[in-house]
PDB file of N, CA, C and O in Angstrom:
ATOM      1  N   MET A   1     108.737  80.754  92.364  1.00  0.00           N
ATOM      2  CA  MET A   1     108.582  81.803  93.121  1.00  0.00           C
ATOM      3  C   MET A   1     107.899  82.942  92.339  1.00  0.00           C
ATOM      4  O   MET A   1     108.318  83.198  91.210  1.00  0.00           O
ATOM      5  N   GLU A   2     106.907  83.621  92.847  1.00  0.00           N
ATOM      6  CA  GLU A   2     106.310  84.922  92.358  1.00  0.00           C
ATOM      7  C   GLU A   2     106.473  86.028  93.090  1.00  0.00           C
ATOM      8  O   GLU A   2     106.626  85.948  94.308  1.00  0.00           O
ATOM      9  N   ILE A   3     106.459  87.239  92.417  1.00  0.00           N
ATOM     10  CA  ILE A   3     106.633  88.416  93.131  1.00  0.00           C
ATOM     11  C   ILE A   3     105.541  89.157  92.876  1.00  0.00           C
ATOM     12  O   ILE A   3     105.309  89.362  91.684  1.00  0.00           O
ATOM     13  N   ILE A   4     104.692  89.686  93.796  1.00  0.00           N
ATOM     14  CA  ILE A   4     103.519  90.567  93.470  1.00  0.00           C
ATOM     15  C   ILE A   4     103.720  91.990  94.074  1.00  0.00           C
ATOM     16  O   ILE A   4     103.776  92.200  95.286  1.00  0.00           O
ATOM     17  N   VAL A   5     103.822  92.939  93.113  1.00  0.00           N
ATOM     18  CA  VAL A   5     104.018  94.232  93.549  1.00  0.00           C
ATOM     19  C   VAL A   5     103.046  95.234  92.672  1.00  0.00           C
ATOM     20  O   VAL A   5     102.802  95.018  91.485  1.00  0.00           O
ATOM     21  N   ALA A   6     102.602  96.183  93.291  1.00  0.00           N
ATOM     22  CA  ALA A   6     101.825  97.387  92.594  1.00  0.00           C
ATOM     23  C   ALA A   6     102.613  98.507  92.472  1.00  0.00           C
ATOM     24  O   ALA A   6     103.141  98.909  93.508  1.00  0.00           O
ATOM     25  N   VAL A   7     102.825  99.131  91.408  1.00  0.00           N
ATOM     26  CA  VAL A   7     103.613 100.332  91.202  1.00  0.00           C
ATOM     27  C   VAL A   7     102.901 101.454  90.503  1.00  0.00           C
ATOM     28  O   VAL A   7     101.870 101.220  89.873  1.00  0.00           O
ATOM     29  N   ASP A   8     103.344 102.515  90.576  1.00  0.00           N
ATOM     30  CA  ASP A   8     102.892 103.815  89.992  1.00  0.00           C
ATOM     31  C   ASP A   8     103.730 103.982  88.627  1.00  0.00           C
ATOM     32  O   ASP A   8     104.618 103.180  88.336  1.00  0.00           O
ATOM     33  N   GLU A   9     103.421 104.978  87.884  1.00  0.00           N
ATOM     34  CA  GLU A   9     103.997 105.240  86.553  1.00  0.00           C
ATOM     35  C   GLU A   9     105.567 105.411  86.678  1.00  0.00           C
ATOM     36  O   GLU A   9     106.308 105.237  85.710  1.00  0.00           O
ATOM     37  N   ASN A  10     106.004 105.749  87.881  1.00  0.00           N
ATOM     38  CA  ASN A  10     107.405 106.063  88.016  1.00  0.00           C
ATOM     39  C   ASN A  10     108.050 104.806  88.791  1.00  0.00           C
ATOM     40  O   ASN A  10     109.185 104.925  89.251  1.00  0.00           O
ATOM     41  N   TYR A  11     107.327 103.590  88.941  1.00  0.00           N
ATOM     42  CA  TYR A  11     107.762 102.437  89.558  1.00  0.00           C
ATOM     43  C   TYR A  11     107.824 102.543  91.218  1.00  0.00           C
ATOM     44  O   TYR A  11     108.412 101.714  91.912  1.00  0.00           O
ATOM     45  N   GLY A  12     107.107 103.720  91.745  1.00  0.00           N
ATOM     46  CA  GLY A  12     107.012 103.837  93.164  1.00  0.00           C
ATOM     47  C   GLY A  12     106.152 102.799  93.654  1.00  0.00           C
ATOM     48  O   GLY A  12     105.183 102.414  92.999  1.00  0.00           O
ATOM     49  N   ILE A  13     106.474 102.303  94.835  1.00  0.00           N
ATOM     50  CA  ILE A  13     105.752 101.187  95.567  1.00  0.00           C
ATOM     51  C   ILE A  13     104.847 101.803  96.853  1.00  0.00           C
ATOM     52  O   ILE A  13     103.876 101.190  97.295  1.00  0.00           O
ATOM     53  N   GLY A  14     105.230 102.899  97.308  1.00  0.00           N
ATOM     54  CA  GLY A  14     104.680 103.471  98.456  1.00  0.00           C
ATOM     55  C   GLY A  14     105.096 104.791  98.760  1.00  0.00           C
ATOM     56  O   GLY A  14     106.052 105.281  98.158  1.00  0.00           O
ATOM     57  N   LYS A  15     104.480 105.416  99.627  1.00  0.00           N
ATOM     58  CA  LYS A  15     104.793 106.822 100.069  1.00  0.00           C
ATOM     59  C   LYS A  15     104.496 106.991 101.445  1.00  0.00           C
ATOM     60  O   LYS A  15     103.406 106.632 101.888  1.00  0.00           O
ATOM     61  N   ASP A  16     105.506 107.588 102.275  1.00  0.00           N
ATOM     62  CA  ASP A  16     105.355 108.019 103.665  1.00  0.00           C
ATOM     63  C   ASP A  16     104.763 106.745 104.385  1.00  0.00           C
ATOM     64  O   ASP A  16     103.798 106.874 105.138  1.00  0.00           O
ATOM     65  N   GLY A  17     105.324 105.550 104.159  1.00  0.00           N
ATOM     66  CA  GLY A  17     104.947 104.325 105.068  1.00  0.00           C
ATOM     67  C   GLY A  17     103.741 103.710 104.576  1.00  0.00           C
ATOM     68  O   GLY A  17     103.333 102.713 105.170  1.00  0.00           O
ATOM     69  N   ASP A  18     103.068 104.181 103.517  1.00  0.00           N
ATOM     70  CA  ASP A  18     101.696 103.639 103.205  1.00  0.00           C
ATOM     71  C   ASP A  18     101.710 103.216 101.761  1.00  0.00           C
ATOM     72  O   ASP A  18     102.653 103.487 101.017  1.00  0.00           O
ATOM     73  N   LEU A  19     100.571 102.500 101.357  1.00  0.00           N
ATOM     74  CA  LEU A  19     100.441 102.281  99.947  1.00  0.00           C
ATOM     75  C   LEU A  19     100.182 103.487  99.084  1.00  0.00           C
ATOM     76  O   LEU A  19      99.693 104.511  99.563  1.00  0.00           O
ATOM     77  N   LEU A  20     100.471 103.386  97.961  1.00  0.00           N
ATOM     78  CA  LEU A  20     100.098 104.517  96.898  1.00  0.00           C
ATOM     79  C   LEU A  20      98.705 104.669  96.772  1.00  0.00           C
ATOM     80  O   LEU A  20      98.218 105.791  96.626  1.00  0.00           O
ATOM     81  N   ALA A  21      97.953 103.558  96.818  1.00  0.00           N
ATOM     82  CA  ALA A  21      96.482 103.774  96.648  1.00  0.00           C
ATOM     83  C   ALA A  21      96.036 102.412  97.395  1.00  0.00           C
ATOM     84  O   ALA A  21      96.761 101.417  97.406  1.00  0.00           O
ATOM     85  N   HIS A  22      94.761 102.470  98.024  1.00  0.00           N
ATOM     86  CA  HIS A  22      94.079 101.352  98.743  1.00  0.00           C
ATOM     87  C   HIS A  22      92.872 100.884  97.656  1.00  0.00           C
ATOM     88  O   HIS A  22      91.750 101.390  97.632  1.00  0.00           O
ATOM     89  N   LEU A  23      93.297  99.917  96.852  1.00  0.00           N
ATOM     90  CA  LEU A  23      92.379  99.416  95.790  1.00  0.00           C
ATOM     91  C   LEU A  23      91.751  98.159  96.324  1.00  0.00           C
ATOM     92  O   LEU A  23      92.490  97.191  96.506  1.00  0.00           O
ATOM     93  N   SER A  24      90.416  98.064  96.606  1.00  0.00           N
ATOM     94  CA  SER A  24      89.959  96.908  97.098  1.00  0.00           C
ATOM     95  C   SER A  24      90.142  95.721  96.298  1.00  0.00           C
ATOM     96  O   SER A  24      90.542  94.693  96.845  1.00  0.00           O
ATOM     97  N   PRO A  25      89.875  95.751  94.973  1.00  0.00           N
ATOM     98  CA  PRO A  25      90.213  94.616  93.981  1.00  0.00           C
ATOM     99  C   PRO A  25      91.762  94.131  94.045  1.00  0.00           C
ATOM    100  O   PRO A  25      92.016  92.931  93.935  1.00  0.00           O
ATOM    101  N   ASP A  26      92.689  95.000  94.209  1.00  0.00           N
ATOM    102  CA  ASP A  26      94.077  94.618  94.339  1.00  0.00           C
ATOM    103  C   ASP A  26      94.375  93.892  95.601  1.00  0.00           C
ATOM    104  O   ASP A  26      95.054  92.865  95.606  1.00  0.00           O
ATOM    105  N   LEU A  27      93.797  94.497  96.816  1.00  0.00           N
ATOM    106  CA  LEU A  27      94.026  93.810  98.083  1.00  0.00           C
ATOM    107  C   LEU A  27      93.331  92.394  98.073  1.00  0.00           C
ATOM    108  O   LEU A  27      93.891  91.394  98.524  1.00  0.00           O
ATOM    109  N   LYS A  28      92.082  92.387  97.530  1.00  0.00           N
ATOM    110  CA  LYS A  28      91.420  90.929  97.400  1.00  0.00           C
ATOM    111  C   LYS A  28      92.338  89.912  96.643  1.00  0.00           C
ATOM    112  O   LYS A  28      92.609  88.773  97.023  1.00  0.00           O
ATOM    113  N   ARG A  29      92.743  90.498  95.564  1.00  0.00           N
ATOM    114  CA  ARG A  29      93.741  89.618  94.641  1.00  0.00           C
ATOM    115  C   ARG A  29      94.817  89.021  95.376  1.00  0.00           C
ATOM    116  O   ARG A  29      95.075  87.817  95.357  1.00  0.00           O
ATOM    117  N   LEU A  30      95.561  90.067  96.151  1.00  0.00           N
ATOM    118  CA  LEU A  30      96.661  89.832  96.900  1.00  0.00           C
ATOM    119  C   LEU A  30      96.456  88.619  97.984  1.00  0.00           C
ATOM    120  O   LEU A  30      97.242  87.706  98.236  1.00  0.00           O
ATOM    121  N   LYS A  31      95.299  88.854  98.490  1.00  0.00           N
ATOM    122  CA  LYS A  31      94.851  87.794  99.508  1.00  0.00           C
ATOM    123  C   LYS A  31      94.651  86.379  98.907  1.00  0.00           C
ATOM    124  O   LYS A  31      95.115  85.360  99.420  1.00  0.00           O
ATOM    125  N   ALA A  32      93.932  86.413  97.799  1.00  0.00           N
ATOM    126  CA  ALA A  32      93.536  85.179  97.032  1.00  0.00           C
ATOM    127  C   ALA A  32      94.838  84.497  96.667  1.00  0.00           C
ATOM    128  O   ALA A  32      94.903  83.268  96.686  1.00  0.00           O
ATOM    129  N   MET A  33      95.944  85.297  96.313  1.00  0.00           N
ATOM    130  CA  MET A  33      97.100  84.603  95.767  1.00  0.00           C
ATOM    131  C   MET A  33      98.223  84.302  96.887  1.00  0.00           C
ATOM    132  O   MET A  33      99.243  83.647  96.672  1.00  0.00           O
ATOM    133  N   THR A  34      97.870  84.884  98.104  1.00  0.00           N
ATOM    134  CA  THR A  34      98.894  84.486  99.144  1.00  0.00           C
ATOM    135  C   THR A  34      98.400  83.619 100.130  1.00  0.00           C
ATOM    136  O   THR A  34      99.259  83.076 100.824  1.00  0.00           O
ATOM    137  N   VAL A  35      96.993  83.306 100.407  1.00  0.00           N
ATOM    138  CA  VAL A  35      96.358  82.397 101.391  1.00  0.00           C
ATOM    139  C   VAL A  35      96.996  81.071 101.114  1.00  0.00           C
ATOM    140  O   VAL A  35      97.033  80.604  99.976  1.00  0.00           O
ATOM    141  N   GLY A  36      97.519  80.443 102.206  1.00  0.00           N
ATOM    142  CA  GLY A  36      98.067  79.185 102.071  1.00  0.00           C
ATOM    143  C   GLY A  36      99.515  79.106 101.529  1.00  0.00           C
ATOM    144  O   GLY A  36     100.033  78.021 101.263  1.00  0.00           O
ATOM    145  N   ASN A  37     100.028  80.062 101.402  1.00  0.00           N
ATOM    146  CA  ASN A  37     101.494  80.237 100.835  1.00  0.00           C
ATOM    147  C   ASN A  37     102.240  81.116 101.881  1.00  0.00           C
ATOM    148  O   ASN A  37     101.765  81.633 102.893  1.00  0.00           O
ATOM    149  N   ILE A  38     103.634  81.175 101.369  1.00  0.00           N
ATOM    150  CA  ILE A  38     104.527  81.965 102.159  1.00  0.00           C
ATOM    151  C   ILE A  38     104.424  83.361 101.606  1.00  0.00           C
ATOM    152  O   ILE A  38     104.433  83.519 100.385  1.00  0.00           O
ATOM    153  N   ILE A  39     104.309  84.561 102.570  1.00  0.00           N
ATOM    154  CA  ILE A  39     104.393  85.748 102.021  1.00  0.00           C
ATOM    155  C   ILE A  39     105.699  86.418 102.682  1.00  0.00           C
ATOM    156  O   ILE A  39     105.882  86.273 103.891  1.00  0.00           O
ATOM    157  N   VAL A  40     106.510  87.071 101.984  1.00  0.00           N
ATOM    158  CA  VAL A  40     107.746  87.502 102.356  1.00  0.00           C
ATOM    159  C   VAL A  40     107.703  89.195 102.358  1.00  0.00           C
ATOM    160  O   VAL A  40     107.284  89.769 101.353  1.00  0.00           O
ATOM    161  N   MET A  41     108.097  89.862 103.381  1.00  0.00           N
ATOM    162  CA  MET A  41     108.021  91.202 103.388  1.00  0.00           C
ATOM    163  C   MET A  41     109.097  91.804 104.456  1.00  0.00           C
ATOM    164  O   MET A  41     109.607  91.103 105.329  1.00  0.00           O
ATOM    165  N   GLY A  42     109.333  92.963 104.307  1.00  0.00           N
ATOM    166  CA  GLY A  42     110.099  93.798 105.246  1.00  0.00           C
ATOM    167  C   GLY A  42     109.370  94.133 106.548  1.00  0.00           C
ATOM    168  O   GLY A  42     108.140  94.110 106.589  1.00  0.00           O
ATOM    169  N   SER A  43     110.121  94.445 107.616  1.00  0.00           N
ATOM    170  CA  SER A  43     109.449  94.837 108.815  1.00  0.00           C
ATOM    171  C   SER A  43     108.541  95.955 108.738  1.00  0.00           C
ATOM    172  O   SER A  43     107.498  95.918 109.391  1.00  0.00           O
ATOM    173  N   LYS A  44     108.847  97.032 107.946  1.00  0.00           N
ATOM    174  CA  LYS A  44     108.015  98.275 107.903  1.00  0.00           C
ATOM    175  C   LYS A  44     106.655  97.777 107.269  1.00  0.00           C
ATOM    176  O   LYS A  44     105.616  98.208 107.770  1.00  0.00           O
ATOM    177  N   THR A  45     106.588  96.924 106.230  1.00  0.00           N
ATOM    178  CA  THR A  45     105.452  96.404 105.611  1.00  0.00           C
ATOM    179  C   THR A  45     104.658  95.614 106.714  1.00  0.00           C
ATOM    180  O   THR A  45     103.464  95.853 106.889  1.00  0.00           O
ATOM    181  N   TYR A  46     105.282  94.734 107.409  1.00  0.00           N
ATOM    182  CA  TYR A  46     104.642  93.960 108.270  1.00  0.00           C
ATOM    183  C   TYR A  46     104.021  94.705 109.440  1.00  0.00           C
ATOM    184  O   TYR A  46     102.953  94.329 109.923  1.00  0.00           O
ATOM    185  N   MET A  47     104.692  95.774 109.904  1.00  0.00           N
ATOM    186  CA  MET A  47     104.183  96.642 111.075  1.00  0.00           C
ATOM    187  C   MET A  47     102.973  97.490 110.563  1.00  0.00           C
ATOM    188  O   MET A  47     102.148  97.934 111.361  1.00  0.00           O
ATOM    189  N   SER A  48     102.878  97.714 109.170  1.00  0.00           N
ATOM    190  CA  SER A  48     101.938  98.599 108.709  1.00  0.00           C
ATOM    191  C   SER A  48     100.396  97.867 108.686  1.00  0.00           C
ATOM    192  O   SER A  48      99.319  98.462 108.663  1.00  0.00           O
ATOM    193  N   PHE A  49     100.586  96.635 108.697  1.00  0.00           N
ATOM    194  CA  PHE A  49      99.187  95.786 108.581  1.00  0.00           C
ATOM    195  C   PHE A  49      98.452  96.047 110.078  1.00  0.00           C
ATOM    196  O   PHE A  49      99.057  95.927 111.143  1.00  0.00           O
ATOM    197  N   PRO A  50      97.193  96.383 109.970  1.00  0.00           N
ATOM    198  CA  PRO A  50      96.314  96.416 111.255  1.00  0.00           C
ATOM    199  C   PRO A  50      96.246  95.068 112.060  1.00  0.00           C
ATOM    200  O   PRO A  50      96.200  94.981 113.287  1.00  0.00           O
ATOM    201  N   LYS A  51      96.249  94.082 111.202  1.00  0.00           N
ATOM    202  CA  LYS A  51      95.964  92.594 111.822  1.00  0.00           C
ATOM    203  C   LYS A  51      97.281  91.721 111.524  1.00  0.00           C
ATOM    204  O   LYS A  51      97.467  91.222 110.415  1.00  0.00           O
ATOM    205  N   ARG A  52      98.125  91.579 112.528  1.00  0.00           N
ATOM    206  CA  ARG A  52      99.342  90.762 112.370  1.00  0.00           C
ATOM    207  C   ARG A  52      99.354  89.511 113.126  1.00  0.00           C
ATOM    208  O   ARG A  52      98.758  89.453 114.202  1.00  0.00           O
ATOM    209  N   PRO A  53     100.026  88.434 112.620  1.00  0.00           N
ATOM    210  CA  PRO A  53     100.460  88.276 111.275  1.00  0.00           C
ATOM    211  C   PRO A  53      99.140  88.131 110.319  1.00  0.00           C
ATOM    212  O   PRO A  53      97.991  87.969 110.728  1.00  0.00           O
ATOM    213  N   LEU A  54      99.562  88.224 108.949  1.00  0.00           N
ATOM    214  CA  LEU A  54      98.393  87.992 108.112  1.00  0.00           C
ATOM    215  C   LEU A  54      98.054  86.595 108.227  1.00  0.00           C
ATOM    216  O   LEU A  54      98.889  85.691 108.198  1.00  0.00           O
ATOM    217  N   PRO A  55      96.753  86.431 108.363  1.00  0.00           N
ATOM    218  CA  PRO A  55      96.162  84.963 108.631  1.00  0.00           C
ATOM    219  C   PRO A  55      96.255  84.059 107.492  1.00  0.00           C
ATOM    220  O   PRO A  55      96.277  84.496 106.341  1.00  0.00           O
ATOM    221  N   ASP A  56      96.314  82.759 107.777  1.00  0.00           N
ATOM    222  CA  ASP A  56      96.311  81.839 106.839  1.00  0.00           C
ATOM    223  C   ASP A  56      97.354  81.826 105.906  1.00  0.00           C
ATOM    224  O   ASP A  56      97.158  81.346 104.790  1.00  0.00           O
ATOM    225  N   ARG A  57      98.543  82.340 106.256  1.00  0.00           N
ATOM    226  CA  ARG A  57      99.778  82.265 105.293  1.00  0.00           C
ATOM    227  C   ARG A  57     100.960  82.397 106.324  1.00  0.00           C
ATOM    228  O   ARG A  57     100.861  82.924 107.432  1.00  0.00           O
ATOM    229  N   GLU A  58     102.035  81.865 105.812  1.00  0.00           N
ATOM    230  CA  GLU A  58     103.413  81.839 106.623  1.00  0.00           C
ATOM    231  C   GLU A  58     103.884  83.265 106.334  1.00  0.00           C
ATOM    232  O   GLU A  58     104.155  83.556 105.169  1.00  0.00           O
ATOM    233  N   ASN A  59     103.995  84.125 107.250  1.00  0.00           N
ATOM    234  CA  ASN A  59     104.613  85.467 107.320  1.00  0.00           C
ATOM    235  C   ASN A  59     106.109  85.465 107.464  1.00  0.00           C
ATOM    236  O   ASN A  59     106.505  85.211 108.602  1.00  0.00           O
ATOM    237  N   LEU A  60     106.944  85.674 106.628  1.00  0.00           N
ATOM    238  CA  LEU A  60     108.385  85.655 106.580  1.00  0.00           C
ATOM    239  C   LEU A  60     108.795  87.144 106.464  1.00  0.00           C
ATOM    240  O   LEU A  60     108.617  87.808 105.442  1.00  0.00           O
ATOM    241  N   ILE A  61     109.427  87.664 107.738  1.00  0.00           N
ATOM    242  CA  ILE A  61     109.716  89.063 107.742  1.00  0.00           C
ATOM    243  C   ILE A  61     111.360  89.241 107.702  1.00  0.00           C
ATOM    244  O   ILE A  61     112.070  88.679 108.537  1.00  0.00           O
ATOM    245  N   ILE A  62     111.860  90.018 106.725  1.00  0.00           N
ATOM    246  CA  ILE A  62     113.159  90.137 106.612  1.00  0.00           C
ATOM    247  C   ILE A  62     113.554  91.309 107.283  1.00  0.00           C
ATOM    248  O   ILE A  62     112.991  92.348 106.937  1.00  0.00           O
ATOM    249  N   THR A  63     114.448  91.361 108.217  1.00  0.00           N
ATOM    250  CA  THR A  63     114.928  92.536 109.104  1.00  0.00           C
ATOM    251  C   THR A  63     116.227  92.420 109.540  1.00  0.00           C
ATOM    252  O   THR A  63     116.820  91.348 109.662  1.00  0.00           O
ATOM    253  N   HIS A  64     116.738  93.652 109.809  1.00  0.00           N
ATOM    254  CA  HIS A  64     118.008  93.901 110.351  1.00  0.00           C
ATOM    255  C   HIS A  64     117.812  93.725 112.058  1.00  0.00           C
ATOM    256  O   HIS A  64     118.742  93.491 112.830  1.00  0.00           O
ATOM    257  N   HIS A  65     116.579  93.872 112.390  1.00  0.00           N
ATOM    258  CA  HIS A  65     116.283  94.062 113.899  1.00  0.00           C
ATOM    259  C   HIS A  65     115.220  92.933 114.320  1.00  0.00           C
ATOM    260  O   HIS A  65     114.111  93.305 114.706  1.00  0.00           O
ATOM    261  N   PRO A  66     115.507  91.648 114.261  1.00  0.00           N
ATOM    262  CA  PRO A  66     114.416  90.744 114.597  1.00  0.00           C
ATOM    263  C   PRO A  66     113.863  90.752 115.902  1.00  0.00           C
ATOM    264  O   PRO A  66     112.831  90.127 116.145  1.00  0.00           O
ATOM    265  N   GLU A  67     114.531  91.481 116.853  1.00  0.00           N
ATOM    266  CA  GLU A  67     114.156  91.659 118.305  1.00  0.00           C
ATOM    267  C   GLU A  67     112.865  92.536 118.157  1.00  0.00           C
ATOM    268  O   GLU A  67     112.071  92.426 119.091  1.00  0.00           O
ATOM    269  N   THR A  68     112.555  93.304 117.239  1.00  0.00           N
ATOM    270  CA  THR A  68     111.594  94.249 117.139  1.00  0.00           C
ATOM    271  C   THR A  68     110.213  93.619 116.867  1.00  0.00           C
ATOM    272  O   THR A  68     109.173  94.269 116.973  1.00  0.00           O
ATOM    273  N   ILE A  69     110.254  92.265 116.496  1.00  0.00           N
ATOM    274  CA  ILE A  69     109.116  91.512 116.089  1.00  0.00           C
ATOM    275  C   ILE A  69     109.020  90.325 116.945  1.00  0.00           C
ATOM    276  O   ILE A  69     109.102  89.235 116.378  1.00  0.00           O
ATOM    277  N   PRO A  70     108.862  90.356 118.204  1.00  0.00           N
ATOM    278  CA  PRO A  70     108.827  89.124 118.924  1.00  0.00           C
ATOM    279  C   PRO A  70     107.881  88.135 118.929  1.00  0.00           C
ATOM    280  O   PRO A  70     108.070  87.084 119.541  1.00  0.00           O
ATOM    281  N   GLU A  71     106.745  88.392 118.225  1.00  0.00           N
ATOM    282  CA  GLU A  71     105.689  87.478 118.021  1.00  0.00           C
ATOM    283  C   GLU A  71     106.011  86.484 116.854  1.00  0.00           C
ATOM    284  O   GLU A  71     105.266  85.520 116.676  1.00  0.00           O
ATOM    285  N   LEU A  72     107.065  86.686 116.084  1.00  0.00           N
ATOM    286  CA  LEU A  72     107.181  85.956 114.876  1.00  0.00           C
ATOM    287  C   LEU A  72     108.738  85.497 114.967  1.00  0.00           C
ATOM    288  O   LEU A  72     109.537  86.147 115.639  1.00  0.00           O
ATOM    289  N   SER A  73     109.125  84.297 114.222  1.00  0.00           N
ATOM    290  CA  SER A  73     110.374  84.125 113.879  1.00  0.00           C
ATOM    291  C   SER A  73     110.848  85.044 112.809  1.00  0.00           C
ATOM    292  O   SER A  73     110.233  85.069 111.743  1.00  0.00           O
ATOM    293  N   ALA A  74     111.893  85.803 112.999  1.00  0.00           N
ATOM    294  CA  ALA A  74     112.261  86.825 111.913  1.00  0.00           C
ATOM    295  C   ALA A  74     113.575  86.334 111.284  1.00  0.00           C
ATOM    296  O   ALA A  74     114.401  85.751 111.986  1.00  0.00           O
ATOM    297  N   LEU A  75     113.763  86.530 110.131  1.00  0.00           N
ATOM    298  CA  LEU A  75     115.070  86.206 109.326  1.00  0.00           C
ATOM    299  C   LEU A  75     115.881  87.334 109.443  1.00  0.00           C
ATOM    300  O   LEU A  75     115.560  88.323 108.783  1.00  0.00           O
ATOM    301  N   PRO A  76     116.998  87.385 110.248  1.00  0.00           N
ATOM    302  CA  PRO A  76     117.887  88.548 110.110  1.00  0.00           C
ATOM    303  C   PRO A  76     118.679  88.660 108.851  1.00  0.00           C
ATOM    304  O   PRO A  76     119.048  87.653 108.246  1.00  0.00           O
ATOM    305  N   VAL A  77     118.923  89.766 108.484  1.00  0.00           N
ATOM    306  CA  VAL A  77     119.716  89.968 107.185  1.00  0.00           C
ATOM    307  C   VAL A  77     121.127  90.573 107.486  1.00  0.00           C
ATOM    308  O   VAL A  77     121.909  90.805 106.563  1.00  0.00           O
TER     309      VAL A  77
END
């Protein structure tokens, strides 16, 4: 298992429901590393993507409210 996360100098991973920065090389690397694999995320991250589910990967969403994501099988916690 590998975990991919981009953090700032204070280990922040996002602000106001968005990425801290939209860096094309980072997003391309994320795609290259996850295509053909399973990608695990929370429901807020999933809902932030303009195109859902992310194509060419198994999208696994961890949520307390699986009914809010009817297009996928969600894993309740």
